[in-house]
PLY file of the C-alpha trace (Angstrom):
ply
format ascii 1.0
element vertex 721
property float x
property float y
property float z
element edge 720
property int vertex1
property int vertex2
end_header
-17.81 -20.26 -16.65
-16.89 -19.20 -20.19
-20.37 -20.07 -21.52
-21.95 -18.03 -18.71
-19.78 -15.04 -19.53
-20.64 -15.21 -23.24
-24.37 -15.50 -22.47
-24.36 -12.48 -20.16
-22.38 -10.41 -22.65
-24.78 -11.32 -25.49
-27.82 -10.45 -23.39
-26.46 -7.07 -22.34
-25.49 -6.18 -25.89
-28.98 -7.04 -27.10
-30.55 -4.90 -24.39
-28.36 -2.03 -25.45
-29.33 -2.31 -29.12
-33.01 -2.11 -28.19
-32.68 1.02 -26.07
-35.30 3.70 -26.81
-32.98 6.70 -26.83
-32.05 8.96 -29.71
-28.97 7.73 -31.55
-27.40 11.14 -31.83
-28.04 11.92 -28.18
-26.51 8.60 -27.13
-23.35 9.29 -29.12
-23.06 12.78 -27.67
-23.62 11.60 -24.09
-21.17 8.76 -24.49
-18.49 11.05 -25.85
-19.01 13.38 -22.90
-18.75 10.47 -20.45
-15.62 9.14 -22.13
-13.92 12.52 -22.14
-14.84 13.18 -18.50
-13.55 9.76 -17.48
-10.28 10.35 -19.31
-9.82 13.69 -17.58
-10.52 12.17 -14.18
-8.08 9.34 -14.84
-5.45 11.91 -15.87
-5.97 14.00 -12.76
-2.90 13.93 -10.53
-4.14 16.54 -8.08
-4.27 15.74 -4.40
-4.35 17.79 -1.23
-2.64 14.96 0.62
0.86 15.59 -0.69
1.13 19.12 0.67
-2.09 19.60 2.72
-2.66 22.52 0.33
-4.51 23.03 -2.94
-1.53 22.71 -5.26
-1.61 21.49 -8.83
0.79 18.65 -9.40
2.88 20.75 -11.79
3.58 23.29 -9.03
4.28 20.72 -6.30
8.01 20.13 -5.63
7.36 16.54 -4.56
6.86 13.43 -6.68
3.24 12.31 -6.49
1.97 9.17 -8.25
-1.76 8.41 -8.26
-4.15 5.64 -9.27
-7.72 6.79 -9.89
-10.80 4.68 -9.10
-11.53 4.54 -12.85
-8.30 2.58 -13.40
-9.19 0.35 -10.45
-12.61 -0.32 -12.00
-11.25 -1.03 -15.49
-8.74 -3.55 -14.16
-11.31 -5.31 -11.97
-9.09 -5.02 -8.91
-10.29 -6.75 -5.72
-7.27 -6.31 -3.42
-5.01 -3.45 -2.46
-1.63 -4.83 -3.71
-2.97 -4.96 -7.27
-3.69 -1.22 -7.16
-0.02 -0.54 -6.45
1.12 -2.39 -9.57
0.20 0.86 -11.38
2.75 2.90 -9.39
6.39 3.12 -10.57
8.82 1.38 -8.23
6.35 -0.01 -5.67
7.11 -3.69 -5.09
5.55 -6.42 -2.99
7.67 -7.46 -0.08
6.38 -9.46 2.85
2.74 -10.57 2.49
1.56 -12.08 5.69
-1.14 -10.57 7.88
0.41 -7.13 7.75
1.69 -6.47 4.21
4.90 -4.63 3.43
5.97 -2.93 0.20
9.16 -1.33 -1.08
9.83 2.12 -2.53
13.17 3.73 -3.36
15.03 0.95 -1.54
13.04 1.12 1.71
10.08 -0.65 3.27
6.73 1.19 3.17
3.32 0.32 4.60
-0.27 1.32 3.97
-1.00 3.30 7.13
-2.36 6.61 5.83
-5.99 7.32 5.00
-7.05 10.78 3.84
-3.80 12.15 5.24
-4.32 10.64 8.71
-2.79 7.59 10.37
-5.26 4.72 10.12
-3.44 1.74 11.53
-4.76 -1.62 10.39
-3.01 -4.95 10.33
-4.23 -5.71 6.84
-4.87 -3.75 3.66
-8.38 -2.33 3.35
-10.86 -3.42 0.67
-10.68 -1.35 -2.57
-14.48 -0.91 -2.72
-14.18 2.33 -0.71
-11.13 3.75 -2.48
-11.51 6.81 -4.70
-7.81 7.23 -5.34
-4.45 6.04 -4.08
-1.66 8.59 -3.68
1.97 7.62 -3.31
4.28 10.45 -2.23
7.91 9.52 -2.81
10.86 10.02 -0.47
11.04 11.04 3.22
7.86 13.04 3.84
7.76 13.14 7.63
7.69 16.96 7.72
3.92 17.03 7.32
3.00 13.52 8.39
5.26 12.65 11.31
8.03 10.16 11.81
5.84 7.28 12.98
3.69 7.01 9.87
6.05 7.01 6.91
9.23 5.42 5.69
12.23 6.97 3.98
10.91 5.56 0.70
7.61 7.41 0.78
4.02 7.32 1.89
0.99 5.37 0.66
-2.29 7.20 1.20
-5.71 5.91 0.32
-8.33 8.53 -0.48
-11.80 7.23 0.32
-15.08 7.76 -1.51
-17.16 10.65 -0.20
-20.87 11.51 -0.40
-22.00 13.76 -3.25
-25.24 15.52 -4.20
-26.66 13.10 -6.77
-28.54 9.87 -6.10
-26.55 6.81 -7.11
-26.98 3.11 -6.44
-24.70 0.47 -7.90
-24.62 -3.21 -6.95
-22.15 -5.69 -8.35
-21.24 -9.35 -8.48
-17.84 -10.73 -9.46
-16.88 -14.37 -9.89
-13.99 -16.30 -11.36
-11.03 -18.60 -10.88
-10.23 -20.20 -7.55
-13.83 -19.90 -6.32
-13.87 -16.12 -6.27
-17.29 -14.78 -5.29
-17.60 -11.11 -4.50
-20.59 -8.84 -3.89
-20.29 -5.05 -3.80
-22.60 -2.10 -3.21
-22.23 1.66 -3.57
-25.24 3.67 -2.34
-25.21 7.49 -2.37
-28.28 9.41 -1.22
-29.05 13.06 -0.47
-30.99 13.04 2.82
-32.88 16.31 2.37
-34.28 18.49 -0.38
-31.58 21.14 0.08
-28.90 18.45 -0.38
-27.00 19.70 2.64
-27.12 16.26 4.28
-25.49 13.51 2.24
-25.04 9.81 2.93
-22.94 7.14 1.22
-22.39 3.48 1.90
-19.77 1.26 0.27
-19.72 -2.41 1.16
-18.41 -5.76 -0.01
-18.44 -9.44 0.84
-15.71 -11.59 -0.64
-14.65 -15.19 -0.71
-11.45 -15.95 -2.60
-9.62 -19.25 -2.85
-6.10 -20.10 -3.93
-4.33 -21.54 -6.95
-2.75 -23.96 -4.49
-4.40 -26.99 -2.93
-5.36 -24.97 0.17
-5.76 -21.33 1.04
-8.65 -18.87 1.27
-9.68 -15.36 2.27
-13.15 -14.44 3.50
-14.03 -10.86 4.32
-16.89 -8.45 4.92
-16.33 -4.72 4.61
-18.75 -1.87 5.43
-17.91 1.82 5.05
-20.72 4.33 5.79
-20.08 8.07 5.48
-22.14 11.18 6.27
-21.56 14.80 5.34
-23.65 17.67 6.69
-23.27 21.26 5.50
-24.50 23.24 8.49
-24.14 26.58 6.75
-21.90 28.33 4.24
-19.01 28.25 6.70
-19.34 24.96 8.56
-19.29 21.37 7.22
-19.25 18.21 9.36
-18.12 14.79 8.09
-18.32 11.38 9.77
-17.38 7.99 8.38
-16.25 4.54 9.42
-14.59 1.39 8.12
-15.64 -1.95 9.60
-13.62 -4.89 8.33
-14.06 -8.55 9.25
-11.47 -10.83 7.74
-10.19 -14.35 8.18
-8.05 -16.58 6.05
-4.92 -18.60 5.72
-1.51 -17.00 5.67
0.29 -17.14 2.35
3.08 -19.75 2.20
6.39 -18.28 3.28
9.62 -20.17 2.70
12.92 -19.29 4.32
15.82 -19.36 1.84
18.68 -21.77 2.36
21.98 -20.99 3.97
25.51 -21.91 2.87
26.50 -25.40 1.72
28.66 -25.78 4.77
29.94 -23.76 7.68
32.37 -21.11 6.50
31.28 -21.39 2.87
30.04 -18.33 0.97
28.24 -20.46 -1.62
24.59 -21.18 -0.99
23.08 -24.57 -1.68
20.65 -22.77 -3.97
20.55 -19.20 -5.27
16.88 -18.94 -6.27
13.56 -20.51 -5.23
13.36 -22.32 -8.58
16.48 -24.31 -7.74
14.72 -25.80 -4.71
12.14 -27.62 -6.88
9.26 -26.94 -4.52
5.87 -28.03 -5.88
4.33 -24.69 -6.87
0.74 -25.74 -6.22
1.28 -27.30 -2.80
0.42 -25.22 0.24
1.93 -27.73 2.69
-0.96 -26.79 4.98
-4.76 -26.77 5.08
-7.59 -24.32 5.66
-7.82 -25.01 9.38
-4.57 -23.09 9.98
-5.96 -19.59 9.70
-5.87 -16.09 11.11
-8.46 -13.47 12.00
-7.66 -9.76 11.87
-10.77 -7.57 12.18
-10.48 -3.78 12.13
-12.71 -0.89 13.20
-11.86 2.66 12.26
-13.93 5.79 12.91
-13.26 9.21 11.43
-14.53 12.73 11.95
-13.74 16.03 10.26
-14.80 19.63 10.79
-14.24 22.20 8.05
-14.82 25.82 9.06
-14.29 28.86 6.85
-12.80 31.58 9.02
-12.65 34.22 6.27
-12.17 34.57 2.54
-8.51 33.71 3.01
-8.43 31.28 5.95
-10.10 28.03 6.91
-9.78 25.69 9.86
-9.79 21.90 9.61
-10.11 19.53 12.56
-9.59 15.78 12.09
-9.99 12.89 14.49
-9.33 9.17 13.95
-10.04 6.32 16.35
-8.97 2.86 15.27
-9.04 -0.66 16.62
-7.55 -3.83 15.19
-6.80 -7.27 16.59
-5.06 -10.45 15.50
-5.67 -14.06 16.52
-4.81 -17.40 15.01
-1.98 -19.57 13.76
0.38 -19.49 10.86
3.19 -21.51 9.33
6.59 -20.70 7.94
8.70 -23.17 6.04
12.43 -23.60 6.43
14.49 -25.46 3.84
17.19 -27.77 5.22
20.25 -27.31 3.08
21.02 -30.04 0.61
18.48 -32.69 1.52
15.17 -31.56 -0.01
13.52 -31.30 3.38
10.96 -28.70 4.40
10.73 -27.91 8.08
7.25 -26.75 9.01
7.57 -24.17 11.77
4.46 -23.25 13.71
3.56 -20.07 15.49
0.61 -18.49 17.17
0.20 -14.99 15.94
0.50 -12.74 18.98
-3.02 -12.20 20.26
-3.05 -8.43 20.15
-5.51 -5.57 20.51
-4.24 -2.32 19.03
-6.07 0.93 19.70
-5.04 4.18 18.05
-6.19 7.75 18.18
-5.01 10.78 16.23
-6.13 14.37 16.64
-5.09 16.98 14.10
-5.78 20.70 13.90
-4.88 22.59 10.72
-5.11 26.26 9.79
-4.95 26.79 6.02
-4.53 30.15 4.36
-4.29 31.62 0.86
-3.29 35.27 1.11
-0.86 37.92 -0.12
1.94 39.76 1.63
2.39 42.75 -0.61
2.31 41.29 -4.11
3.57 37.85 -3.04
0.98 35.07 -2.85
1.30 32.69 0.12
-0.40 29.34 0.57
0.24 28.21 4.11
-0.72 25.35 6.42
0.11 25.32 10.11
-0.96 22.55 12.40
-0.55 20.44 15.46
-1.29 16.73 15.86
-1.32 14.13 18.57
-1.03 10.37 18.00
-1.38 7.54 20.52
-0.89 3.82 19.90
-1.76 1.28 22.61
-1.01 -2.42 22.09
-2.17 -5.18 24.45
-0.54 -8.41 23.34
-0.20 -11.98 24.54
3.02 -13.21 23.01
4.33 -16.76 22.88
8.02 -16.90 23.63
8.78 -18.21 20.19
6.31 -16.16 18.22
8.68 -13.36 17.46
12.21 -13.03 16.14
13.54 -15.57 18.58
12.50 -18.47 16.36
9.60 -20.88 15.96
9.43 -24.54 16.96
9.60 -27.17 14.22
6.31 -29.02 13.91
7.58 -31.70 11.51
9.68 -32.30 8.40
8.49 -33.10 4.87
10.42 -34.42 1.90
9.84 -32.12 -1.08
10.29 -34.93 -3.55
7.80 -37.28 -1.85
4.47 -37.03 -3.71
2.71 -38.98 -0.95
3.34 -36.47 1.79
0.51 -36.30 4.27
0.80 -32.66 5.15
-2.86 -32.36 6.11
-1.92 -33.77 9.50
-1.95 -30.36 11.10
-4.63 -28.33 12.85
-4.89 -25.67 15.59
-5.06 -28.33 18.33
-1.77 -29.91 17.23
-0.18 -26.48 17.00
-1.32 -25.74 20.56
0.31 -29.00 21.65
3.56 -28.09 19.92
3.61 -24.71 21.66
2.37 -25.92 25.06
5.79 -26.15 26.65
6.76 -22.63 25.64
6.02 -19.81 28.00
3.98 -16.78 27.05
3.62 -13.32 28.46
1.07 -10.53 28.35
2.35 -7.04 27.66
1.05 -3.55 27.05
2.92 -0.88 25.13
1.89 2.76 24.74
3.51 5.19 22.32
2.59 8.85 21.91
3.72 11.58 19.55
3.04 15.29 19.72
3.94 17.22 16.57
3.79 20.80 15.36
4.41 21.81 11.74
4.19 24.66 9.26
4.55 24.79 5.48
4.40 27.84 3.23
4.36 27.98 -0.57
5.02 31.50 -1.83
5.54 33.00 -5.28
8.21 35.72 -5.36
7.67 35.91 -9.13
4.82 34.57 -11.23
6.30 31.23 -12.34
8.46 30.54 -9.30
7.14 28.65 -6.24
9.17 28.09 -3.11
8.07 25.70 -0.36
9.52 26.07 3.14
8.41 23.52 5.71
9.42 22.40 9.18
8.17 20.01 11.82
9.06 19.28 15.44
8.06 16.00 17.11
8.19 14.90 20.72
8.00 11.11 20.92
7.06 9.29 24.14
7.45 5.54 24.57
6.06 4.42 27.91
7.83 1.10 27.45
6.55 -2.44 27.53
4.61 -3.33 30.68
4.57 -7.01 31.65
0.97 -7.41 32.81
1.92 -10.51 34.83
4.94 -9.17 36.74
4.20 -5.46 36.49
7.74 -4.76 35.30
8.21 -2.00 32.70
11.15 -1.98 30.30
12.27 -0.09 27.23
10.72 3.31 28.04
12.34 6.27 26.30
11.62 9.72 24.79
13.01 11.29 21.62
12.83 14.65 19.84
13.05 15.24 16.12
13.23 18.22 13.81
12.44 17.77 10.10
12.92 20.63 7.61
11.98 20.67 3.94
12.78 22.95 1.02
11.09 22.75 -2.37
11.48 24.88 -5.50
9.39 24.82 -8.68
9.88 26.95 -11.77
7.30 26.72 -14.53
9.22 26.96 -17.81
5.88 27.06 -19.60
3.03 28.29 -17.40
0.82 25.34 -16.32
2.54 23.08 -18.87
6.22 22.39 -18.06
8.04 22.84 -14.78
11.40 21.97 -13.27
11.47 21.12 -9.56
13.91 20.33 -6.78
13.52 19.44 -3.11
15.49 18.71 0.01
13.69 16.58 2.59
14.77 15.43 6.00
13.33 12.28 7.48
13.42 10.94 11.03
12.37 7.63 12.55
12.19 6.77 16.22
13.82 3.45 16.99
12.47 1.50 19.91
14.71 -0.66 22.10
14.82 -4.27 20.90
14.72 -7.28 23.20
17.15 -9.77 21.68
16.56 -13.55 21.74
18.93 -13.93 24.72
16.82 -11.51 26.78
19.16 -8.53 26.57
17.73 -5.15 25.55
19.52 -3.16 22.84
19.11 0.64 22.89
19.36 2.15 19.41
19.84 5.67 18.11
17.19 7.42 15.98
17.50 7.07 12.20
17.95 10.12 10.00
17.50 10.46 6.24
18.31 13.31 3.88
16.95 13.39 0.33
18.00 15.63 -2.53
15.83 15.38 -5.64
15.24 17.22 -8.89
13.24 16.61 -12.05
10.65 17.75 -14.58
6.85 17.73 -14.71
4.57 18.27 -17.69
0.88 18.87 -18.23
0.66 19.27 -22.01
-1.87 19.20 -24.82
-4.70 20.58 -22.71
-4.25 18.03 -19.92
-3.77 15.11 -22.32
-0.18 14.35 -21.33
1.11 14.43 -17.76
4.57 13.17 -16.87
7.10 13.29 -14.05
10.80 12.48 -14.43
12.96 12.66 -11.31
16.37 11.80 -9.90
16.77 11.31 -6.13
19.61 10.78 -3.68
18.78 9.48 -0.17
21.32 8.98 2.63
20.31 7.29 5.90
22.30 7.26 9.13
22.14 4.57 11.84
20.47 1.83 9.79
19.00 -1.27 11.40
19.62 -4.69 9.92
19.64 -8.39 10.78
22.89 -9.60 12.26
24.67 -11.68 9.62
26.29 -14.01 12.14
23.17 -14.30 14.32
20.12 -13.94 12.03
17.65 -13.71 14.94
19.43 -10.63 16.34
19.07 -6.98 15.30
22.04 -4.63 15.00
22.41 -0.95 14.21
25.42 -0.35 12.06
26.50 1.75 9.09
24.57 3.89 6.65
22.38 3.24 3.62
22.79 5.13 0.36
19.92 4.99 -2.11
19.75 6.80 -5.45
17.68 6.35 -8.57
15.53 7.58 -11.42
11.73 7.39 -11.78
9.40 8.12 -14.67
5.60 8.32 -14.49
3.58 8.93 -17.67
-0.19 9.29 -18.10
-1.74 10.28 -21.42
-4.94 10.38 -23.45
-3.77 11.48 -26.90
-7.10 10.75 -28.60
-10.67 10.29 -27.44
-11.16 6.89 -25.82
-7.46 6.03 -25.48
-5.85 5.97 -22.02
-2.15 5.23 -21.43
-0.24 4.83 -18.17
3.40 3.75 -17.84
6.22 3.97 -15.36
9.85 3.02 -14.85
11.91 2.97 -11.68
15.63 2.35 -11.22
17.06 2.14 -7.71
20.68 1.68 -6.68
20.91 1.04 -2.95
23.85 -0.10 -0.85
25.32 -0.15 2.64
28.18 2.22 3.39
30.46 2.47 6.44
29.13 -0.94 7.51
30.58 -4.33 8.43
32.77 -5.92 5.78
30.22 -8.70 5.21
27.59 -6.27 3.86
29.49 -3.07 3.00
28.87 -1.98 -0.58
26.12 -4.58 -1.06
22.44 -4.03 -1.75
20.41 -4.33 1.48
17.81 -7.07 1.73
14.20 -5.81 1.72
15.20 -3.09 -0.77
13.11 -4.49 -3.58
14.11 -4.80 -7.21
16.70 -2.54 -8.80
14.59 -2.22 -11.96
10.81 -2.14 -12.29
8.47 -1.26 -15.19
4.68 -0.90 -15.27
2.36 -0.16 -18.19
-1.33 -0.13 -18.98
-3.33 0.90 -22.06
-7.08 0.89 -22.64
-9.36 1.99 -25.44
-13.09 2.74 -25.18
-15.01 2.85 -28.47
-17.29 5.75 -29.34
-19.89 5.93 -32.09
-23.12 3.94 -31.94
-22.44 0.32 -32.78
-19.61 -0.25 -30.29
-20.21 2.60 -27.88
-19.12 1.73 -24.36
-17.07 -1.29 -25.43
-13.51 -1.15 -24.23
-10.42 -3.27 -23.84
-7.21 -2.93 -21.90
-3.79 -4.52 -21.70
-0.93 -4.04 -19.26
1.85 -5.63 -17.35
4.72 -5.38 -14.92
8.39 -6.21 -14.97
10.25 -6.69 -11.69
13.98 -7.33 -11.40
15.67 -9.74 -9.03
15.26 -9.11 -5.32
17.87 -10.14 -2.73
16.76 -12.03 0.38
20.33 -12.92 1.44
23.26 -10.77 0.36
26.44 -10.94 2.42
29.87 -12.56 2.33
29.07 -14.85 5.30
25.95 -16.60 4.02
26.20 -15.90 0.28
23.36 -14.72 -1.94
19.77 -15.79 -2.40
17.32 -13.88 -4.55
14.03 -14.08 -6.41
14.41 -14.00 -10.18
13.15 -11.22 -12.41
9.71 -11.78 -13.91
7.14 -10.20 -16.24
3.39 -10.44 -15.69
0.74 -9.61 -18.31
-2.89 -8.65 -17.67
-5.87 -7.89 -19.92
-9.45 -6.76 -19.57
-12.60 -6.37 -21.69
-15.49 -4.19 -20.56
-18.85 -2.95 -21.77
-19.94 0.20 -19.93
-23.45 1.62 -20.25
-25.50 4.11 -18.21
-27.38 1.35 -16.37
-24.89 -1.51 -16.23
-21.29 -2.49 -16.69
-19.97 -5.92 -17.67
-16.31 -6.85 -17.69
-13.91 -9.76 -18.02
-10.44 -9.54 -16.49
-7.41 -11.80 -16.83
-4.37 -11.60 -14.57
-1.05 -13.31 -15.31
-2.12 -14.22 -18.82
0.95 -16.36 -19.52
0.44 -18.40 -16.32
3.91 -17.39 -15.19
5.41 -19.03 -12.12
7.23 -16.43 -10.07
8.25 -15.58 -6.52
8.36 -12.39 -4.49
9.62 -11.87 -0.98
11.20 -9.95 1.82
12.22 -10.21 5.46
13.98 -13.49 4.82
11.07 -15.27 3.15
9.75 -15.84 -0.37
6.22 -16.57 -1.55
4.89 -18.08 -4.80
2.85 -15.62 -6.85
-0.64 -16.23 -8.18
-1.10 -18.16 -11.41
-3.48 -17.14 -14.21
-6.79 -15.85 -12.87
-9.88 -14.98 -14.94
-12.84 -13.12 -13.46
-16.10 -11.65 -14.72
-18.18 -8.93 -13.12
-21.57 -7.34 -13.58
-22.53 -3.98 -12.04
-26.13 -2.75 -12.13
-26.51 1.05 -11.88
-29.82 2.30 -10.53
0 1
1 2
2 3
3 4
4 5
5 6
6 7
7 8
8 9
9 10
10 11
11 12
12 13
13 14
14 15
15 16
16 17
17 18
18 19
19 20
20 21
21 22
22 23
23 24
24 25
25 26
26 27
27 28
28 29
29 30
30 31
31 32
32 33
33 34
34 35
35 36
36 37
37 38
38 39
39 40
40 41
41 42
42 43
43 44
44 45
45 46
46 47
47 48
48 49
49 50
50 51
51 52
52 53
53 54
54 55
55 56
56 57
57 58
58 59
59 60
60 61
61 62
62 63
63 64
64 65
65 66
66 67
67 68
68 69
69 70
70 71
71 72
72 73
73 74
74 75
75 76
76 77
77 78
78 79
79 80
80 81
81 82
82 83
83 84
84 85
85 86
86 87
87 88
88 89
89 90
90 91
91 92
92 93
93 94
94 95
95 96
96 97
97 98
98 99
99 100
100 101
101 102
102 103
103 104
104 105
105 106
106 107
107 108
108 109
109 110
110 111
111 112
112 113
113 114
114 115
115 116
116 117
117 118
118 119
119 120
120 121
121 122
122 123
123 124
124 125
125 126
126 127
127 128
128 129
129 130
130 131
131 132
132 133
133 134
134 135
135 136
136 137
137 138
138 139
139 140
140 141
141 142
142 143
143 144
144 145
145 146
146 147
147 148
148 149
149 150
150 151
151 152
152 153
153 154
154 155
155 156
156 157
157 158
158 159
159 160
160 161
161 162
162 163
163 164
164 165
165 166
166 167
167 168
168 169
169 170
170 171
171 172
172 173
173 174
174 175
175 176
176 177
177 178
178 179
179 180
180 181
181 182
182 183
183 184
184 185
185 186
186 187
187 188
188 189
189 190
190 191
191 192
192 193
193 194
194 195
195 196
196 197
197 198
198 199
199 200
200 201
201 202
202 203
203 204
204 205
205 206
206 207
207 208
208 209
209 210
210 211
211 212
212 213
213 214
214 215
215 216
216 217
217 218
218 219
219 220
220 221
221 222
222 223
223 224
224 225
225 226
226 227
227 228
228 229
229 230
230 231
231 232
232 233
233 234
234 235
235 236
236 237
237 238
238 239
239 240
240 241
241 242
242 243
243 244
244 245
245 246
246 247
247 248
248 249
249 250
250 251
251 252
252 253
253 254
254 255
255 256
256 257
257 258
258 259
259 260
260 261
261 262
262 263
263 264
264 265
265 266
266 267
267 268
268 269
269 270
270 271
271 272
272 273
273 274
274 275
275 276
276 277
277 278
278 279
279 280
280 281
281 282
282 283
283 284
284 285
285 286
286 287
287 288
288 289
289 290
290 291
291 292
292 293
293 294
294 295
295 296
296 297
297 298
298 299
299 300
300 301
301 302
302 303
303 304
304 305
305 306
306 307
307 308
308 309
309 310
310 311
311 312
312 313
313 314
314 315
315 316
316 317
317 318
318 319
319 320
320 321
321 322
322 323
323 324
324 325
325 326
326 327
327 328
328 329
329 330
330 331
331 332
332 333
333 334
334 335
335 336
336 337
337 338
338 339
339 340
340 341
341 342
342 343
343 344
344 345
345 346
346 347
347 348
348 349
349 350
350 351
351 352
352 353
353 354
354 355
355 356
356 357
357 358
358 359
359 360
360 361
361 362
362 363
363 364
364 365
365 366
366 367
367 368
368 369
369 370
370 371
371 372
372 373
373 374
374 375
375 376
376 377
377 378
378 379
379 380
380 381
381 382
382 383
383 384
384 385
385 386
386 387
387 388
388 389
389 390
390 391
391 392
392 393
393 394
394 395
395 396
396 397
397 398
398 399
399 400
400 401
401 402
402 403
403 404
404 405
405 406
406 407
407 408
408 409
409 410
410 411
411 412
412 413
413 414
414 415
415 416
416 417
417 418
418 419
419 420
420 421
421 422
422 423
423 424
424 425
425 426
426 427
427 428
428 429
429 430
430 431
431 432
432 433
433 434
434 435
435 436
436 437
437 438
438 439
439 440
440 441
441 442
442 443
443 444
444 445
445 446
446 447
447 448
448 449
449 450
450 451
451 452
452 453
453 454
454 455
455 456
456 457
457 458
458 459
459 460
460 461
461 462
462 463
463 464
464 465
465 466
466 467
467 468
468 469
469 470
470 471
471 472
472 473
473 474
474 475
475 476
476 477
477 478
478 479
479 480
480 481
481 482
482 483
483 484
484 485
485 486
486 487
487 488
488 489
489 490
490 491
491 492
492 493
493 494
494 495
495 496
496 497
497 498
498 499
499 500
500 501
501 502
502 503
503 504
504 505
505 506
506 507
507 508
508 509
509 510
510 511
511 512
512 513
513 514
514 515
515 516
516 517
517 518
518 519
519 520
520 521
521 522
522 523
523 524
524 525
525 526
526 527
527 528
528 529
529 530
530 531
531 532
532 533
533 534
534 535
535 536
536 537
537 538
538 539
539 540
540 541
541 542
542 543
543 544
544 545
545 546
546 547
547 548
548 549
549 550
550 551
551 552
552 553
553 554
554 555
555 556
556 557
557 558
558 559
559 560
560 561
561 562
562 563
563 564
564 565
565 566
566 567
567 568
568 569
569 570
570 571
571 572
572 573
573 574
574 575
575 576
576 577
577 578
578 579
579 580
580 581
581 582
582 583
583 584
584 585
585 586
586 587
587 588
588 589
589 590
590 591
591 592
592 593
593 594
594 595
595 596
596 597
597 598
598 599
599 600
600 601
601 602
602 603
603 604
604 605
605 606
606 607
607 608
608 609
609 610
610 611
611 612
612 613
613 614
614 615
615 616
616 617
617 618
618 619
619 620
620 621
621 622
622 623
623 624
624 625
625 626
626 627
627 628
628 629
629 630
630 631
631 632
632 633
633 634
634 635
635 636
636 637
637 638
638 639
639 640
640 641
641 642
642 643
643 644
644 645
645 646
646 647
647 648
648 649
649 650
650 651
651 652
652 653
653 654
654 655
655 656
656 657
657 658
658 659
659 660
660 661
661 662
662 663
663 664
664 665
665 666
666 667
667 668
668 669
669 670
670 671
671 672
672 673
673 674
674 675
675 676
676 677
677 678
678 679
679 680
680 681
681 682
682 683
683 684
684 685
685 686
686 687
687 688
688 689
689 690
690 691
691 692
692 693
693 694
694 695
695 696
696 697
697 698
698 699
699 700
700 701
701 702
702 703
703 704
704 705
705 706
706 707
707 708
708 709
709 710
710 711
711 712
712 713
713 714
714 715
715 716
716 717
717 718
718 719
719 720
């Protein structure tokens, strides 16, 4: 592969040297492209955070973004790698439906262009223009069912524009990676009022282990039609076909003996598991296709008001088998536990109507959004009795230290046999939310902005209907009210501001059927966040930074029962506080810098003695650091040549942390990445390396840990037409 890469790079460089364009014009154009790219990469603006056109420096919330230019430079092919550029976002549970952590709480990737777009798996990055992460409880504008108390992850998709553009790409590399991409943008008429864009990919990716793969096809067409000066219609879709093996998940060990608070091992490394063994094969796989359709109407009511109507209809399903691995304490034995992923069909619909204004009352400017939205989630699922929290049957046992283990003796037919004696049931659940909200940003004096926001939700849970017996259980309704206050004062106009906010978060908590068949009714969860900090936009947009301190207090927390790990209890509160820093800069032409640091101190309060004062599991690392730097050469000889270097540090992450079962955690680790690229008007060639030092590390959550990917080198070629 290395010889191929060198040959392609040499050929492209030779083509570039023979170009028939004026030298001076080339230099000038390149400098313009470089400067524009830097400005776009520095841009932190987003209408998602507030549903209003606010510059980041006048927004009282913390907003971290990753632009598509950074995604392109780093050669990213999956969604989790985008989030490594966001301060404090950690990987948690990575099965079919990925989980992340932020500010001590679990977050998921459910939001697309400000709307709920439920999908079991992360979407392909080929259609992502930008990723926004809004920190803290932000349910006031987005609703309680779509966000966590740690924040919100929103993916902003690529949209049609007025210029013709065609780009096709091929990427290949370690572990049999083969990836094809296409980005086609076409005006459909001479007036350029009808615009079409198509982003697509086909990917096959293997594993650093002896088994494991992911195969996917992704198609995202979009259409925009400007009917007249007032009315614009937009339609788009995401069609995602995906199948692959689940990533190995190991359950940490318990205490040495009953009543002991000392675990047999404290870290995955102490278990001496062969890092490159999957303990499975490629026949044990899952399918999770998704179909999402989107529509938007923008209508200009007047010079000061516009109306925006959004609709989302989504469908996703899951079928297949997966394995989890339990470690028997003290005897180097892995128990392979099998499960059929609940065969489910999830259909969602969201309707949203916004009225957005920019007007004055006297001399006071007001920027206001008022809206109403409706969300419905319907889930038809066939669930094996042991597919959920109640446990999974043991398929067999393997000795870790036995190099001759025949762990290929497993397939879907044998899994079906192992699960044959366990009963299954078919259920349907329907949840609906009706919300109304308003948010106003007004300026009583020139440099002072005050944001007042409020939301009311009515949540309906029709319960779980047993489609075999017709019995319905667990139906309930809840109301929630979520206020928000934000204040920004610009110390230096458009350059330095100080901000503070108070956010209230609310989460509906559904009844939980415990393993013994009893149904536990839980109270809603409430969160209150107080936050303050500084934002800068200095040196003519060459240095943007956000420094913040937050304090989050959550009532009625849910957690796993320490004494009965398969049971869920609601007990005590969670207190989470911390500091975050996000820095993006381009001090000189061609140089781009991005760095972040996050510190989070989270603990249970007013809880059972076994966990009180301890860091909750699934809270992520206490300390995390991210950095990335790239430089693109100007001039003539090296124009378009660039290189980048970055990395991440993640602190230890607790998977067990109580006085009954002791402590088990993943160790801290540092990962280094690098890239080399050669960008020209008609092509782009790049080489990317992830985990340069070939570091062995583990990440985890929800009681499991997973080995991270070893060193991976890829090369890509994009042809621009």
